[in-house]
C-alpha positions in Angstrom: 14.0 7.6 -3.0 14.0 3.8 -3.2 16.7 2.2 -5.3 15.6 0.6 -8.5 15.9 -3.2 -8.1 16.4 -4.0 -11.8 18.0 -2.3 -14.8 14.8 -3.2 -16.6 12.5 -0.2 -17.4 9.5 -2.5 -17.1 10.4 -3.5 -13.6 11.1 0.1 -12.6 7.7 1.2 -13.9 6.0 -1.8 -12.2 7.5 -0.9 -8.8 6.7 2.8 -9.2 3.1 2.1 -10.1 2.8 -0.5 -7.3 4.2 2.0 -4.8 1.7 4.7 -6.0 -1.2 2.3 -5.7 -0.2 1.2 -2.2 0.4 4.8 -1.0 -3.3 5.6 -1.9 -4.4 3.1 0.8 -2.0 4.7 3.4 -3.3 8.2 2.6 -6.9 7.0 2.9 -6.2 5.3 6.2 -4.4 8.4 7.6 -7.3 10.6 6.5 -9.8 8.3 8.2 -7.8 8.1 11.4 -7.7 11.9 11.6 -11.4 12.5 10.7 -12.6 9.8 13.1 -10.4 11.4 15.8 -8.7 8.0 16.4 -5.4 9.8 16.0 -4.3 13.4 16.5 -2.2 15.4 13.9 0.7 15.2 16.3 0.5 11.4 16.6 0.4 11.1 12.8 3.4 13.3 12.5 5.3 11.3 15.1 4.4 8.0 13.2 5.5 9.5 9.9 8.8 10.4 11.4 9.2 6.8 12.7 8.4 5.4 9.3 10.9 7.6 7.4 13.7 7.1 9.9 14.6 3.8 8.3 15.5 3.0 4.7 13.2 0.4 3.2 14.7 -2.7 1.8 12.8 -5.1 -0.4 11.9 -8.5 1.1 13.6 -10.2 -1.9 16.8 -9.6 -3.8 15.5 -11.1 -7.1 13.2 -9.0 -9.3 11.2 -12.1 -10.1 10.6 -12.9 -6.4 9.6 -9.2 -5.9 7.1 -9.5 -8.7 5.7 -12.7 -7.3 5.4 -11.2 -3.8 3.7 -8.1 -5.1 1.2 -10.2 -7.1 0.4 -12.4 -4.0 -0.3 -9.3 -1.9 -2.5 -7.8 -4.7 -4.5 -11.0 -5.0 -4.9 -11.2 -1.3 -6.1 -7.6 -1.0 -8.7 -8.3 -3.8 -9.8 -11.4 -2.0 -10.4 -9.4 1.2 -12.5 -6.9 -0.7 -14.6 -9.7 -2.2 -15.3 -11.1 1.2 -16.2 -7.7 2.6 -18.6 -7.1 -0.3 -20.2 -10.4 0.3 -20.8 -9.7 4.0 -21.6 -6.0 3.8 -23.0 -5.5 0.3 -21.6 -3.5 -2.6 -20.9 -0.3 -0.6 -18.2 -2.1 1.4 -15.6 -1.7 -1.3 -12.7 0.4 -0.1 -11.6 2.6 -1.7 -14.9 3.3 -3.3 -15.5 2.2 -6.8 -16.1 5.0 -9.3 
């Protein structure tokens, strides 16, 4: 379990929600790698072990800096989706829009 960076409940909820949203992309990528046979189940298990072998530390000590960093990543991700939609059409959104 990741330590809470701030005593603020709002920050704790923000980080929990952000982590949940980011994990959906990882799960979708893992699923795609397995279904496309680009990776085997054994390779994915090995990689998972490597990922969880280390404790994650946030890139910033300040809650404000973490918030700004998260917002920049979110905006960058949405920018990439917009470019992809422009090149490939509306079906290029990933994950799929409902």
